[in-house]
C-alpha positions in Angstrom: 0.0 0.0 0.1 1.6 3.3 -0.9 2.1 5.9 1.7 -0.2 8.9 2.0 2.7 11.0 3.6 2.6 12.9 6.9 -0.6 14.7 7.8 0.9 16.8 10.6 3.5 17.0 13.3 3.2 18.6 16.7 6.1 20.4 18.3 6.0 21.2 22.1 7.6 24.6 22.8 8.6 26.4 26.0 6.8 29.7 24.9 4.2 30.1 22.2 4.7 33.9 22.4 8.4 33.4 21.2 8.0 30.4 19.1 5.0 31.3 16.8 6.6 34.3 15.2 9.9 32.3 14.8 8.3 29.4 13.0 5.9 31.5 11.0 9.1 33.4 9.5 11.1 30.3 9.2 8.4 28.3 7.3 6.8 31.1 5.2 9.5 30.7 2.4 8.4 27.0 2.3 4.9 27.8 1.5 3.4 27.7 5.1 1.2 30.6 5.0 -2.0 29.7 6.7 -2.6 29.3 10.4 -5.5 27.9 12.5 -6.2 27.3 16.2 -7.5 24.0 17.7 -8.2 23.1 21.4 -5.9 20.3 22.5 -6.9 17.3 24.6 -5.7 19.1 27.7 -7.4 22.4 27.1 -4.3 24.0 25.6 -4.4 26.0 22.3 -2.4 24.3 19.4 -1.4 26.7 16.6 -1.3 24.8 13.2 0.8 26.3 10.5 -0.3 24.7 7.2 1.5 24.4 4.2 1.6 22.6 0.8 1.8 19.0 2.1 1.4 18.9 5.8 0.7 21.0 8.9 3.1 21.8 11.8 1.4 22.4 15.3 2.9 24.3 18.1 1.8 23.8 21.6 3.1 25.1 24.7 4.6 22.8 27.2 2.5 22.2 30.3 4.8 19.9 32.3 6.7 21.6 35.2 10.1 23.2 34.5 13.1 20.9 34.5 11.1 17.9 33.0 13.0 16.4 30.2 10.0 16.0 28.0 6.4 16.9 27.6 3.6 14.3 27.1 
């Protein structure tokens, strides 16, 4: 069966305020111009940057500081 590709990838960031402008500027030349907001399963807002083939989600970490990973 042929692969349909990647639908989306979520990135957990330490600060949405800093990360959203950074990723929008970084991905704009690659065709990521749209953005939408979705409520995550823990009530957080996930910002999806959508481009030509997939979406990249940005969500702010909710684990306490010093935790080596989130989720």
